[in-house]
C-alpha positions as CSV (number, residue, x, y, z in Angstrom):
1,X,-4.7,-166.8,-152.6
2,X,-1.7,-166.9,-150.3
3,X,-1.3,-170.7,-150.9
4,X,-1.3,-170.3,-154.6
5,X,1.2,-167.4,-154.4
6,X,3.7,-169.4,-152.4
7,X,3.5,-172.4,-154.7
8,X,3.8,-170.3,-157.9
9,X,6.7,-168.3,-156.4
10,X,8.5,-171.6,-155.8
11,X,7.7,-173.0,-159.3
12,X,8.8,-169.8,-161.0
13,X,12.1,-170.0,-159.1
14,X,12.7,-173.7,-160.0
15,X,11.8,-173.3,-163.7
16,X,13.9,-170.1,-164.1
17,X,16.8,-171.8,-162.3
18,X,16.6,-174.8,-164.6
19,X,16.4,-172.7,-167.8
20,X,19.3,-170.5,-166.7
21,X,21.6,-173.4,-165.8
22,X,20.8,-174.9,-169.2
23,X,22.2,-171.8,-170.9
24,X,25.4,-172.1,-168.8
25,X,25.7,-175.8,-169.6
26,X,25.3,-175.1,-173.2
27,X,28.1,-172.6,-173.1
28,X,30.5,-174.4,-170.8
29,X,29.7,-178.1,-171.2
30,X,28.4,-178.3,-174.7
31,X,24.9,-179.4,-173.6
32,X,22.2,-179.3,-176.3
33,X,24.8,-179.1,-179.1
34,X,26.8,-176.3,-177.5
35,X,27.3,-173.0,-179.3
36,X,27.5,-173.7,-183.0
37,X,30.8,-172.7,-184.6
38,X,32.5,-171.7,-181.3
39,X,35.6,-173.6,-180.3
40,X,36.8,-171.3,-177.5
41,X,34.8,-168.9,-175.5
42,X,35.6,-165.2,-175.3
43,X,36.1,-164.0,-171.6
44,X,32.7,-162.3,-171.3
45,X,30.9,-165.4,-172.6
46,X,32.9,-167.6,-170.3
47,X,32.0,-165.4,-167.3
48,X,28.4,-165.5,-168.4
49,X,28.4,-169.2,-168.7
50,X,29.8,-169.6,-165.2
51,X,27.2,-167.2,-163.7
52,X,24.4,-169.0,-165.6
53,X,25.5,-172.6,-164.6
54,X,26.4,-171.8,-160.9
55,X,23.7,-169.2,-160.4
56,X,21.0,-171.2,-162.1
57,X,21.9,-174.2,-159.9
58,X,21.8,-172.1,-156.7
59,X,18.4,-170.6,-157.7
60,X,17.0,-174.0,-158.6
61,X,17.7,-175.3,-155.2
62,X,17.0,-172.0,-153.5
63,X,20.4,-171.6,-151.9
64,X,21.9,-168.1,-151.5
65,X,19.1,-167.1,-153.7
66,X,19.1,-163.3,-153.1
67,X,22.8,-162.7,-153.9
68,X,22.8,-165.2,-156.8
69,X,19.7,-163.7,-158.3
70,X,21.0,-160.2,-158.0
71,X,24.2,-161.2,-159.9
72,X,22.2,-163.0,-162.5
73,X,19.9,-160.1,-163.0
74,X,22.9,-157.9,-163.5
75,X,24.3,-160.3,-166.0
76,X,21.1,-160.2,-168.1
77,X,21.1,-156.4,-168.0
78,X,24.7,-156.3,-169.3
79,X,23.8,-158.9,-171.9
80,X,20.9,-156.9,-173.1
81,X,22.7,-153.6,-173.4
82,X,25.9,-155.1,-174.9
83,X,24.6,-157.8,-177.2
84,X,21.0,-156.9,-178.1
85,X,20.8,-153.1,-178.2
86,X,23.8,-152.6,-180.5
87,X,22.5,-155.3,-182.9
88,X,18.9,-154.1,-183.2
89,X,18.1,-150.9,-181.2
90,X,16.5,-150.4,-177.8
91,X,13.2,-152.3,-178.2
92,X,13.3,-156.0,-177.2
93,X,10.8,-157.0,-179.8
94,X,13.1,-155.7,-182.5
95,X,16.5,-156.8,-181.1
96,X,15.3,-160.2,-179.9
97,X,16.2,-159.4,-176.3
98,X,12.9,-160.5,-174.7
99,X,14.5,-163.5,-172.9
100,X,17.3,-161.3,-171.5
101,X,14.8,-158.7,-170.2
102,X,12.5,-161.4,-168.7
103,X,15.4,-163.2,-167.0
104,X,16.7,-159.8,-165.7
105,X,13.4,-158.9,-164.0
106,X,12.6,-162.4,-162.8
107,X,15.9,-162.6,-161.1
108,X,15.5,-159.1,-159.7
109,X,12.2,-160.3,-158.2
110,X,14.0,-163.2,-156.5
111,X,16.8,-160.9,-155.3
112,X,14.1,-158.8,-153.6
113,X,11.8,-161.5,-152.4
114,X,14.0,-164.5,-151.7
115,X,13.5,-168.1,-152.6
116,X,10.2,-168.9,-150.9
117,X,9.0,-172.3,-150.0
118,X,10.7,-175.6,-151.1
119,X,14.2,-174.0,-150.8
120,X,17.4,-174.6,-149.0
121,X,17.3,-171.0,-147.9
122,X,14.0,-171.6,-146.1
123,X,15.6,-174.5,-144.3
124,X,18.6,-172.4,-143.2
125,X,16.4,-169.5,-141.9
126,X,16.1,-168.8,-138.2
127,X,12.4,-168.6,-138.0
128,X,10.2,-171.7,-138.4
129,X,8.0,-171.8,-141.5
130,X,6.2,-174.4,-143.5
131,X,8.8,-175.2,-146.1
132,X,8.4,-178.7,-147.5
133,X,4.7,-179.3,-147.7
134,X,2.0,-177.7,-149.8
135,X,0.5,-175.0,-147.6
136,X,-2.9,-175.8,-146.2
C-alpha cells in the first residue's frame, strides 16, 4: 500500500496545483474566457488570482510546497467565509462552496505532509529518497 500512497499523493498534488493555477490564470490572464463582465479586478480578487497562479504553479512542481499550500488553504478559507457563507448560509451544499472547502483541506493536507515524490522539494531535501521513479 505504501507505493500506491506515494503515487496518489503526488498525483493529487499535481492535479490540485493545475486546477488552482487555472483559476489564477482565469482571473489574471483571461484564460478560459476570463471572468465574464469584469474589466478590472477588485483588490481581493487580484490578490486571490496571484495566490492561485503562483501558488498553484509552486504546488504543481512541488516547490516550497508547505508554505505555498498553507497560504492557499488560508485563501480558500477566507473565500468560503467571505463569498459563500454570506450568499447562501453556512452549508457548502447550499452556498455552492464545495470547491473552496475541498481546496482548503487539500492544501492544508499538503501544508502538513509536504510535496512527496516527483517534486522539486524532494530533490532539494537533505536526505536521499526515491524521488523520480515509481517506487518498487
